[in-house]
PyMOL commands that place a pseudoatom at each C-alpha (Angstrom):
pseudoatom trace, name=CA, resn=MET, resi=1, chain=A, elem=C, hetatm=0, pos=[-4.852, -43.831, 10.403]
pseudoatom trace, name=CA, resn=ALA, resi=2, chain=A, elem=C, hetatm=0, pos=[-2.172, -41.122, 10.628]
pseudoatom trace, name=CA, resn=ARG, resi=3, chain=A, elem=C, hetatm=0, pos=[-0.981, -39.512, 7.407]
pseudoatom trace, name=CA, resn=THR, resi=4, chain=A, elem=C, hetatm=0, pos=[2.705, -40.061, 6.713]
pseudoatom trace, name=CA, resn=ALA, resi=5, chain=A, elem=C, hetatm=0, pos=[4.461, -37.844, 4.217]
pseudoatom trace, name=CA, resn=LYS, resi=6, chain=A, elem=C, hetatm=0, pos=[7.020, -39.434, 1.933]
pseudoatom trace, name=CA, resn=SER, resi=7, chain=A, elem=C, hetatm=0, pos=[8.941, -36.185, 1.730]
pseudoatom trace, name=CA, resn=TRP, resi=8, chain=A, elem=C, hetatm=0, pos=[9.156, -32.751, 3.317]
pseudoatom trace, name=CA, resn=LYS, resi=9, chain=A, elem=C, hetatm=0, pos=[9.641, -29.283, 1.863]
pseudoatom trace, name=CA, resn=VAL, resi=10, chain=A, elem=C, hetatm=0, pos=[12.951, -27.632, 2.715]
pseudoatom trace, name=CA, resn=THR, resi=11, chain=A, elem=C, hetatm=0, pos=[13.265, -23.902, 2.106]
pseudoatom trace, name=CA, resn=ILE, resi=12, chain=A, elem=C, hetatm=0, pos=[16.841, -22.713, 1.596]
pseudoatom trace, name=CA, resn=GLY, resi=13, chain=A, elem=C, hetatm=0, pos=[16.919, -19.155, 2.952]
pseudoatom trace, name=CA, resn=ASN, resi=14, chain=A, elem=C, hetatm=0, pos=[20.047, -18.147, 1.047]
pseudoatom trace, name=CA, resn=THR, resi=15, chain=A, elem=C, hetatm=0, pos=[18.458, -18.812, -2.349]
pseudoatom trace, name=CA, resn=GLY, resi=16, chain=A, elem=C, hetatm=0, pos=[14.723, -18.834, -1.624]
pseudoatom trace, name=CA, resn=GLN, resi=17, chain=A, elem=C, hetatm=0, pos=[14.475, -22.243, -3.289]
pseudoatom trace, name=CA, resn=VAL, resi=18, chain=A, elem=C, hetatm=0, pos=[12.200, -24.960, -1.953]
pseudoatom trace, name=CA, resn=VAL, resi=19, chain=A, elem=C, hetatm=0, pos=[13.353, -28.543, -2.438]
pseudoatom trace, name=CA, resn=SER, resi=20, chain=A, elem=C, hetatm=0, pos=[11.772, -31.887, -1.707]
pseudoatom trace, name=CA, resn=CYS, resi=21, chain=A, elem=C, hetatm=0, pos=[13.581, -33.949, 0.912]
pseudoatom trace, name=CA, resn=ALA, resi=22, chain=A, elem=C, hetatm=0, pos=[12.755, -37.612, 1.492]
pseudoatom trace, name=CA, resn=ARG, resi=23, chain=A, elem=C, hetatm=0, pos=[12.113, -38.613, 5.083]
pseudoatom trace, name=CA, resn=ASP, resi=24, chain=A, elem=C, hetatm=0, pos=[15.401, -40.527, 5.242]
pseudoatom trace, name=CA, resn=GLU, resi=25, chain=A, elem=C, hetatm=0, pos=[17.463, -37.947, 3.319]
pseudoatom trace, name=CA, resn=THR, resi=26, chain=A, elem=C, hetatm=0, pos=[19.655, -35.202, 4.735]
pseudoatom trace, name=CA, resn=ILE, resi=27, chain=A, elem=C, hetatm=0, pos=[19.007, -31.559, 3.939]
pseudoatom trace, name=CA, resn=LEU, resi=28, chain=A, elem=C, hetatm=0, pos=[22.410, -31.289, 2.275]
pseudoatom trace, name=CA, resn=HIS, resi=29, chain=A, elem=C, hetatm=0, pos=[21.785, -34.277, 0.002]
pseudoatom trace, name=CA, resn=ALA, resi=30, chain=A, elem=C, hetatm=0, pos=[18.397, -32.950, -1.103]
pseudoatom trace, name=CA, resn=ALA, resi=31, chain=A, elem=C, hetatm=0, pos=[19.820, -29.473, -1.754]
pseudoatom trace, name=CA, resn=VAL, resi=32, chain=A, elem=C, hetatm=0, pos=[22.794, -30.725, -3.781]
pseudoatom trace, name=CA, resn=LEU, resi=33, chain=A, elem=C, hetatm=0, pos=[20.560, -33.051, -5.845]
pseudoatom trace, name=CA, resn=ALA, resi=34, chain=A, elem=C, hetatm=0, pos=[18.359, -30.025, -6.592]
pseudoatom trace, name=CA, resn=GLY, resi=35, chain=A, elem=C, hetatm=0, pos=[21.393, -28.164, -7.956]
pseudoatom trace, name=CA, resn=ILE, resi=36, chain=A, elem=C, hetatm=0, pos=[21.890, -25.790, -5.028]
pseudoatom trace, name=CA, resn=ASP, resi=37, chain=A, elem=C, hetatm=0, pos=[25.502, -24.773, -4.397]
pseudoatom trace, name=CA, resn=PHE, resi=38, chain=A, elem=C, hetatm=0, pos=[25.222, -25.516, -0.656]
pseudoatom trace, name=CA, resn=PRO, resi=39, chain=A, elem=C, hetatm=0, pos=[28.612, -25.213, 1.088]
pseudoatom trace, name=CA, resn=TYR, resi=40, chain=A, elem=C, hetatm=0, pos=[30.048, -28.491, 2.351]
pseudoatom trace, name=CA, resn=THR, resi=41, chain=A, elem=C, hetatm=0, pos=[33.328, -30.360, 2.486]
pseudoatom trace, name=CA, resn=CYS, resi=42, chain=A, elem=C, hetatm=0, pos=[33.155, -33.738, 4.220]
pseudoatom trace, name=CA, resn=ALA, resi=43, chain=A, elem=C, hetatm=0, pos=[29.382, -34.476, 4.155]
pseudoatom trace, name=CA, resn=SER, resi=44, chain=A, elem=C, hetatm=0, pos=[29.912, -36.731, 7.176]
pseudoatom trace, name=CA, resn=GLY, resi=45, chain=A, elem=C, hetatm=0, pos=[29.501, -34.388, 10.153]
pseudoatom trace, name=CA, resn=ASN, resi=46, chain=A, elem=C, hetatm=0, pos=[33.148, -33.779, 10.904]
pseudoatom trace, name=CA, resn=CYS, resi=47, chain=A, elem=C, hetatm=0, pos=[34.145, -30.411, 9.416]
pseudoatom trace, name=CA, resn=GLY, resi=48, chain=A, elem=C, hetatm=0, pos=[31.314, -27.969, 10.206]
pseudoatom trace, name=CA, resn=THR, resi=49, chain=A, elem=C, hetatm=0, pos=[31.341, -26.355, 6.749]
pseudoatom trace, name=CA, resn=CYS, resi=50, chain=A, elem=C, hetatm=0, pos=[27.599, -26.924, 6.231]
pseudoatom trace, name=CA, resn=VAL, resi=51, chain=A, elem=C, hetatm=0, pos=[26.541, -25.411, 9.570]
pseudoatom trace, name=CA, resn=SER, resi=52, chain=A, elem=C, hetatm=0, pos=[23.135, -23.825, 9.102]
pseudoatom trace, name=CA, resn=LYS, resi=53, chain=A, elem=C, hetatm=0, pos=[20.578, -21.905, 11.126]
pseudoatom trace, name=CA, resn=ILE, resi=54, chain=A, elem=C, hetatm=0, pos=[17.203, -23.606, 11.445]
pseudoatom trace, name=CA, resn=ASP, resi=55, chain=A, elem=C, hetatm=0, pos=[14.735, -20.873, 10.474]
pseudoatom trace, name=CA, resn=MET, resi=56, chain=A, elem=C, hetatm=0, pos=[11.614, -22.996, 11.027]
pseudoatom trace, name=CA, resn=GLY, resi=57, chain=A, elem=C, hetatm=0, pos=[10.750, -26.573, 11.804]
pseudoatom trace, name=CA, resn=LYS, resi=58, chain=A, elem=C, hetatm=0, pos=[12.729, -29.334, 13.472]
pseudoatom trace, name=CA, resn=VAL, resi=59, chain=A, elem=C, hetatm=0, pos=[15.392, -31.818, 12.446]
pseudoatom trace, name=CA, resn=ALA, resi=60, chain=A, elem=C, hetatm=0, pos=[16.842, -35.029, 13.824]
pseudoatom trace, name=CA, resn=MET, resi=61, chain=A, elem=C, hetatm=0, pos=[20.619, -35.298, 13.765]
pseudoatom trace, name=CA, resn=LEU, resi=62, chain=A, elem=C, hetatm=0, pos=[22.540, -38.296, 12.492]
pseudoatom trace, name=CA, resn=PRO, resi=63, chain=A, elem=C, hetatm=0, pos=[25.812, -39.111, 14.333]
pseudoatom trace, name=CA, resn=ARG, resi=64, chain=A, elem=C, hetatm=0, pos=[28.522, -36.466, 13.876]
pseudoatom trace, name=CA, resn=GLY, resi=65, chain=A, elem=C, hetatm=0, pos=[31.954, -35.453, 15.113]
pseudoatom trace, name=CA, resn=ASP, resi=66, chain=A, elem=C, hetatm=0, pos=[31.911, -33.759, 18.522]
pseudoatom trace, name=CA, resn=ALA, resi=67, chain=A, elem=C, hetatm=0, pos=[33.942, -30.777, 17.308]
pseudoatom trace, name=CA, resn=SER, resi=68, chain=A, elem=C, hetatm=0, pos=[31.759, -30.013, 14.270]
pseudoatom trace, name=CA, resn=LEU, resi=69, chain=A, elem=C, hetatm=0, pos=[28.914, -28.289, 16.153]
pseudoatom trace, name=CA, resn=SER, resi=70, chain=A, elem=C, hetatm=0, pos=[29.188, -26.929, 19.678]
pseudoatom trace, name=CA, resn=PRO, resi=71, chain=A, elem=C, hetatm=0, pos=[26.461, -27.350, 22.310]
pseudoatom trace, name=CA, resn=GLU, resi=72, chain=A, elem=C, hetatm=0, pos=[26.047, -23.555, 22.216]
pseudoatom trace, name=CA, resn=GLN, resi=73, chain=A, elem=C, hetatm=0, pos=[25.407, -23.670, 18.472]
pseudoatom trace, name=CA, resn=VAL, resi=74, chain=A, elem=C, hetatm=0, pos=[22.802, -26.415, 18.928]
pseudoatom trace, name=CA, resn=THR, resi=75, chain=A, elem=C, hetatm=0, pos=[21.107, -24.356, 21.643]
pseudoatom trace, name=CA, resn=ALA, resi=76, chain=A, elem=C, hetatm=0, pos=[21.119, -21.349, 19.271]
pseudoatom trace, name=CA, resn=GLY, resi=77, chain=A, elem=C, hetatm=0, pos=[19.166, -23.366, 16.689]
pseudoatom trace, name=CA, resn=MET, resi=78, chain=A, elem=C, hetatm=0, pos=[21.945, -24.442, 14.381]
pseudoatom trace, name=CA, resn=THR, resi=79, chain=A, elem=C, hetatm=0, pos=[22.463, -27.774, 12.660]
pseudoatom trace, name=CA, resn=LEU, resi=80, chain=A, elem=C, hetatm=0, pos=[24.734, -29.496, 10.183]
pseudoatom trace, name=CA, resn=ALA, resi=81, chain=A, elem=C, hetatm=0, pos=[22.912, -29.869, 6.858]
pseudoatom trace, name=CA, resn=CYS, resi=82, chain=A, elem=C, hetatm=0, pos=[24.833, -33.083, 6.134]
pseudoatom trace, name=CA, resn=ARG, resi=83, chain=A, elem=C, hetatm=0, pos=[23.496, -34.711, 9.315]
pseudoatom trace, name=CA, resn=ALA, resi=84, chain=A, elem=C, hetatm=0, pos=[20.029, -33.115, 9.501]
pseudoatom trace, name=CA, resn=LEU, resi=85, chain=A, elem=C, hetatm=0, pos=[16.925, -35.175, 8.711]
pseudoatom trace, name=CA, resn=PRO, resi=86, chain=A, elem=C, hetatm=0, pos=[13.798, -32.991, 8.562]
pseudoatom trace, name=CA, resn=LYS, resi=87, chain=A, elem=C, hetatm=0, pos=[11.001, -33.935, 10.965]
pseudoatom trace, name=CA, resn=GLY, resi=88, chain=A, elem=C, hetatm=0, pos=[8.528, -31.955, 8.830]
pseudoatom trace, name=CA, resn=ASP, resi=89, chain=A, elem=C, hetatm=0, pos=[8.737, -28.944, 6.546]
pseudoatom trace, name=CA, resn=VAL, resi=90, chain=A, elem=C, hetatm=0, pos=[11.792, -26.895, 7.497]
pseudoatom trace, name=CA, resn=GLY, resi=91, chain=A, elem=C, hetatm=0, pos=[13.672, -23.778, 6.548]
pseudoatom trace, name=CA, resn=VAL, resi=92, chain=A, elem=C, hetatm=0, pos=[17.446, -23.389, 6.848]
pseudoatom trace, name=CA, resn=THR, resi=93, chain=A, elem=C, hetatm=0, pos=[20.040, -20.755, 6.020]
pseudoatom trace, name=CA, resn=TRP, resi=94, chain=A, elem=C, hetatm=0, pos=[23.659, -21.729, 5.628]
pseudoatom trace, name=CA, resn=LEU, resi=95, chain=A, elem=C, hetatm=0, pos=[26.009, -19.481, 7.583]
pseudoatom trace, name=CA, resn=GLY, resi=96, chain=A, elem=C, hetatm=0, pos=[28.855, -19.132, 5.148]
pseudoatom trace, name=CA, resn=ARG, resi=97, chain=A, elem=C, hetatm=0, pos=[31.421, -20.753, 3.000]
pseudoatom trace, name=CA, resn=GLY, resi=98, chain=A, elem=C, hetatm=0, pos=[34.279, -22.593, 4.646]
pseudoatom trace, name=CA, resn=GLY, resi=99, chain=A, elem=C, hetatm=0, pos=[33.546, -22.004, 8.290]
pseudoatom trace, name=CA, resn=LYS, resi=100, chain=A, elem=C, hetatm=0, pos=[31.328, -21.677, 11.281]
for i in range(1, 100): cmd.bond("trace and resi %d" % i, "trace and resi %d" % (i + 1))
show_as sticks, trace
zoom trace
C-alpha cells in the first residue's frame, strides 16, 4: 500500500520558515495561517501579487486568470501561491510586494 501524506512541508525562502500545508490547501493559505506576511491581494488568481519562484518541488495549479501569470513565467518556474497546491515538499520565494 502506498504511503499518502496528509500534509507537505513548504519552505518560504524569504523568511526561512517551514510551514505545514494540507494536501488540498494552497501555499498562500498555509503561509498566512502560520502568520507569515506573504504578499497577496485577491487570493483568487487574478492579480499576480503572490507570484513566487518555485525553488524546489512541484505544484498543481488551481484555475486562475489568464493575465495573472504569463506562459514565460510558468516556464521559468514561477507560480501563484494562492493557486498552488504542493505535490510534495516544496520551497518557494515570493518575488516582491505589489507586483510581478
